[in-house]
C-alpha positions in Angstrom: 8.2 10.6 14.0 9.0 9.3 17.5 5.8 7.2 17.7 6.5 5.6 14.3 10.0 4.9 15.3 8.8 3.1 18.4 6.5 1.0 16.3 9.4 0.1 13.9 11.7 -0.8 16.9 8.8 -2.9 18.3 8.5 -4.8 15.0 12.3 -5.5 15.1 12.3 -6.5 18.8 9.3 -8.8 18.5 10.7 -10.3 15.3 14.1 -11.1 16.9 12.3 -12.3 20.0 10.3 -14.8 18.0 13.4 -16.0 16.1 15.2 -16.6 19.4 12.2 -18.2 21.2 11.1 -20.5 18.4 14.6 -21.0 16.8 14.3 -23.7 14.1 10.5 -23.5 14.3 10.3 -19.8 13.6 9.3 -20.2 10.0 6.4 -22.5 10.7 2.9 -21.4 9.7 1.7 -21.1 13.3 4.6 -18.9 14.3 4.3 -16.6 11.3 0.6 -16.3 11.9 1.1 -15.3 15.5 3.7 -12.7 14.5 1.3 -11.3 11.8 -1.6 -11.1 14.2 0.5 -9.3 16.9 2.0 -6.7 14.5 -1.3 -6.2 12.7 -2.9 -5.5 16.1 -0.2 -2.9 16.8 -0.7 -1.3 13.4 -4.5 -1.2 13.9 -4.0 0.6 17.2 -1.6 3.0 15.5 -4.2 3.9 12.8 -7.4 3.6 14.8 -6.3 5.7 17.8 -5.1 8.7 15.8 -6.4 12.2 16.3 -8.5 13.5 13.4 -5.8 16.1 12.9 -3.3 13.3 12.0 -3.2 12.9 8.2 -4.2 15.4 5.6 -7.6 13.9 4.8 -8.8 12.5 8.2 -10.8 15.6 9.2 -12.4 15.8 5.8 -13.5 12.1 6.1 -14.8 12.9 9.6 -17.0 15.7 8.1 -18.3 13.4 5.3 -19.0 10.6 7.8 -21.1 12.9 10.0 -22.9 14.3 7.0 -23.9 10.8 5.8 -25.5 10.3 9.1 -28.1 13.0 8.2 -29.0 11.2 4.9 -31.6 8.6 4.4 -31.1 5.6 2.1 -33.3 7.3 -0.5 -31.2 10.5 -0.2 -28.0 8.5 -0.8 -29.6 6.7 -3.8 -30.7 9.9 -5.4 -27.3 11.5 -4.8 -25.6 8.5 -6.4 -27.7 9.0 -9.5 -27.1 12.7 -9.7 -24.1 13.3 -11.9 -23.7 16.9 -10.7 -23.3 15.7 -7.1 -21.0 12.9 -8.1 -18.3 15.4 -8.8 -18.4 16.1 -5.0 -18.9 12.6 -3.8 -16.5 11.1 -6.4 -17.2 7.4 -5.9 -20.8 6.7 -4.8 -20.1 3.3 -3.2 -18.4 5.0 -0.4 -21.6 6.6 0.8 -23.3 3.2 0.9 -20.3 1.7 2.7 -20.4 4.4 5.4 -24.2 4.1 5.9 -23.8 0.3 6.4 -21.0 0.8 8.9 -23.1 3.3 10.8 -25.5 0.5 11.7 -22.6 -0.9 13.7 -21.5 2.5 15.2 -22.0 6.1 14.4 -18.7 7.1 16.2 -16.0 8.2 13.8 -13.2 6.8 16.0 -14.9 3.3 15.8 -15.1 3.8 12.1 -11.3 4.4 11.9 -10.8 1.2 13.8 -13.0 -0.7 11.3 -11.1 0.7 8.4 -7.8 -0.3 10.1 -9.0 -3.8 10.8 -10.2 -4.2 7.2 -6.9 -3.1 5.8 -4.5 -4.8 8.1 -6.4 -8.1 8.0 -6.0 -8.0 4.2 -2.3 -7.0 4.4 -1.7 -9.8 7.0 -3.5 -12.3 4.8 -1.5 -11.1 1.8 1.8 -11.5 3.6 0.9 -14.8 5.2 0.0 -16.3 1.8 3.0 -15.0 0.0 5.9 -15.5 2.5 7.5 -18.5 4.0 10.0 -17.0 6.5 9.7 -15.0 9.6 12.5 -12.7 8.5 10.5 -11.8 5.4 7.6 -10.6 7.6 9.9 -8.5 9.8 11.4 -6.8 6.7 8.0 -6.4 5.1 6.4 -4.7 8.1 9.3 -2.4 8.5 9.1 -1.5 4.8 5.4 -0.8 5.3 6.0 1.5 8.2 8.7 3.4 6.3 7.1 3.7 2.9 3.4 3.1 3.2 2.3 4.2 6.7 1.7 7.9 5.7 -1.0 6.9 3.2 -2.7 3.7 4.3 -2.5 4.2 8.0 -3.5 7.9 8.3 -4.7 9.4 5.1 -6.6 8.0 2.1 -9.5 6.0 3.6 -11.3 5.4 0.3 -8.3 4.0 -1.4 -7.2 2.1 1.7 -10.5 0.2 1.4 -10.0 -0.3 -2.3 -6.4 -1.5 -1.8 -7.6 -4.0 0.8 -9.8 -5.5 -1.9 -6.9 -5.8 -4.3 -4.8 -7.5 -1.7 -7.5 -10.0 -1.1 -8.1 -10.4 -4.8 -4.5 -11.5 -5.4 -5.2 -15.0 -4.2 -8.1 -15.1 -6.6 -5.6 -14.3 -9.4 -3.3 -17.1 -8.3 -6.2 -19.5 -8.1 -7.5 -18.4 -11.6 -10.9 -17.4 -10.3 -11.7 -14.8 -12.9 -15.4 -14.0 -12.1 -15.0 -13.5 -8.3 -11.9 -11.4 -9.0 -13.8 -9.1 -11.4 -16.7 -8.8 -9.0 -14.5 -7.8 -6.1 -12.6 -5.2 -8.1 -15.7 -3.7 -9.6 -17.3 -3.4 -6.2 -14.1 -1.8 -4.8 -14.1 0.6 -7.8 -17.3 2.2 -6.6 -15.4 3.2 -3.5 -12.3 4.3 -5.4 -12.3 4.1 -9.2 -8.5 3.9 -9.4 -8.5 0.2 -8.4 -9.8 -0.6 -11.9 -6.2 -0.3 -13.0 -5.7 -3.6 -11.1 -8.1 -5.6 -13.5 -5.5 -6.3 -16.2 -3.3 -7.9 -13.6 -5.3 -11.2 -13.9 -3.9 -11.6 -17.4 -0.6 -9.8 -17.2 0.6 -11.9 -14.2 0.8 -14.9 -16.4 3.4 -13.8 -18.9 5.9 -16.6 -19.4 9.1 -14.7 -19.1 8.6 -12.1 -16.3 12.3 -11.3 -15.9 12.5 -10.4 -19.6 9.5 -8.1 -19.3 10.9 -6.6 -16.1 14.2 -5.9 -17.8 12.6 -4.4 -20.9 10.5 -2.0 -18.7 13.7 -0.9 -16.9 15.5 -0.3 -20.2 12.6 1.7 -21.5 12.2 3.8 -18.3 13.9 6.8 -19.9 11.4 6.8 -22.7 8.5 6.4 -20.3 9.9 9.4 -18.4 10.3 11.5 -21.6 6.7 10.9 -22.6 5.2 11.0 -19.0 2.7 13.7 -19.9 1.3 11.5 -22.7 1.1 8.6 -20.3 -0.8 10.7 -17.8 -3.3 11.7 -20.4 -3.8 8.0 -21.1 -4.2 6.8 -17.6 -5.8 9.7 -15.7 -9.3 8.2 -16.1 -8.2 5.3 -13.8 -7.3 7.7 -11.0 -10.5 9.6 -11.2 -8.7 13.0 -11.5 -9.7 14.7 -14.8 -7.0 17.4 -14.5 -3.9 15.5 -13.7 -2.1 16.8 -16.8 -2.8 20.4 -15.8 -0.4 20.3 -12.9 3.3 20.6 -12.8 5.6 18.9 -10.3 9.3 19.1 -9.3 9.3 15.3 -9.1 10.1 12.8 -6.5 13.8 12.3 -6.9 14.5 10.3 -3.7 11.5 8.0 -4.2 12.3 7.4 -7.9 16.0 6.8 -7.2 15.2 4.3 -4.4 12.6 2.5 -6.5 14.9 2.1 -9.5 17.7 0.8 -7.3 15.4 -1.8 -5.8 14.2 -2.7 -9.3 17.7 -3.0 -10.6 18.7 -5.2 -7.6 15.7 -7.3 -8.4 16.7 -7.8 -12.0 20.3 -8.7 -10.8 19.0 -11.4 -8.5 16.0 -12.5 -10.6 17.6 -15.8 -11.8 18.1 -17.0 -8.2 14.7 -15.6 -7.0 12.6 -17.1 -9.8 14.4 -20.5 -9.5 13.7 -20.9 -5.8 10.3 -19.2 -5.7 8.1 -19.5 -8.8 5.5 -17.3 -7.3 7.9 -14.4 -7.4 7.0 -13.9 -11.1 3.9 -12.1 -9.8 6.1 -9.7 -7.8 8.4 -8.9 -10.8 5.4 -8.1 -13.0 3.8 -5.9 -10.4 7.0 -4.0 -9.9 7.5 -3.7 -13.7 4.1 -2.0 -13.8 5.0 0.2 -10.9 8.2 1.3 -12.8 5.9 2.2 -15.7 3.8 4.5 -13.5 6.7 6.2 -11.7 7.1 9.0 -14.4 3.4 10.0 -13.7 4.4 11.2 -10.2 6.6 13.7 -12.0 3.6 15.2 -13.7 1.5 15.2 -10.5 2.5 13.6 -7.1 -1.1 12.4 -6.6 -0.5 9.9 -9.3 1.3 8.0 -6.5 -2.2 6.7 -5.8 -2.1 4.6 -9.0 1.4 3.4 -8.2 0.4 2.1 -4.7 -1.6 -0.9 -6.1 1.7 -2.3 -7.5 4.4 -0.8 -5.4 3.0 -2.7 -2.3 4.5 -5.8 -3.9 7.9 -4.4 -2.7 6.9 -6.0 0.6 7.4 -9.4 -1.0 10.1 -8.7 -3.5 12.7 -7.0 -1.3 12.8 -9.9 1.2 13.2 -12.2 -1.8 16.1 -10.1 -3.0 17.8 -10.3 0.4 17.2 -14.0 0.7 18.7 -14.7 -2.7 22.1 -13.9 -1.2 21.6 -16.9 1.1 22.3 -19.2 -1.8 25.9 -17.8 -1.9 26.6 -17.1 1.7 24.5 -16.8 4.9 26.9 -14.1 6.2 26.5 -12.1 3.0 22.7 -12.4 3.3 22.9 -11.2 7.0 25.1 -8.3 5.9 22.6 -7.3 3.2 19.8 -7.5 5.7 21.5 -5.2 8.1 22.4 -2.8 5.3 18.8 -2.7 4.1 17.5 -2.1 7.6 20.0 0.8 8.0 18.9 2.3 4.7 15.2 2.0 5.6 15.7 3.6 9.0 17.8 6.4 7.5 15.1 7.0 4.9 12.4 7.0 7.6 14.3 9.5 9.7 15.0 11.8 6.8 11.4 11.8 5.5 9.8 12.1 9.0 12.1 14.6 10.6 9.9 17.6 9.8 6.6 15.6 9.3 3.6 16.6 11.4 3.5 14.9 14.8 1.3 11.9 15.6 -1.4 12.4 18.2 -4.0 10.2 19.9 -7.7 11.1 19.6 -7.9 12.2 23.3 -5.1 14.8 22.8 -5.7 18.4 21.6 -4.1 19.0 18.2 -4.4 21.8 15.6 -5.8 20.8 12.3 -3.6 20.7 9.2 -3.1 24.0 7.5 -5.3 23.1 4.6 -8.3 23.4 6.9 -7.2 26.6 8.5 -7.1 28.8 5.4 
């Protein structure tokens, strides 16, 4: 918790330092790019320096990485064609990816750095291309650290790679480059099949009335929730988990409530946001899809993996919601910004209070309980 809190405070400190240092020039491309590079570097260090006991899956990925070292290219090829072994390896492209990376380095810690650089370069590119204000970046990075750090920074390496591909592919969607978009997503799906759910985005993003679709999805949310088991049966193939519907879950009340409040606030301010930023239609559609998938997390929390491809657009929409108050009063916008930061920090403290500690790779740490049983 404390190390994450230091990173969040560092983001805020550097953000306000940049605003004070560059003043009226703080929103220029060069200043925003410098800020993104610095914060991305910090986040790469945070992810790459972690102990293999940090994150539920890190040790498992360490074991797989070392096992792939013992395989020849012909072994990997035969394994990828063997359907009985695919149930173990899940997505065969990940074996090929690791084998290629091992030509650079066979050290797992270096591998973690490579994954972190891949992801945060894609996230930085995503934010740079879709924001215009330094304040948006400050808010976006804080949101990432509060809501997305526990997955992308320390846990799901395969889906982190796949998500990096979807973040890069978003610019291909905006530029209407269908074939490169499909190729990139299909390649990423060999590493984590769940990213296939991002393919329809190319067509869905171009609905003419995004606010209307967004509002309809929110209105229909109770119905989606009522039939969540049916939805899980329909979508489970995209997550690569054949037995999603066999699990029961107590739900994710805090996350669901928070997400719906953000969605409602977005709908409330949609007229102002869409008027001043036409590209925000993408964010509304992505969040509408995310709302559609929220009920699945009440069937099985691991369905959050599907939600991640769309919920990441909160990094763009929340700053737009905050900035929309600027058209009424700058003081109101500042007050809303402070309020949002307080909520985010409170949420972070609450969710991280009893979370496993962070540790660097040179420290001695016990493995998560799942490996000790």
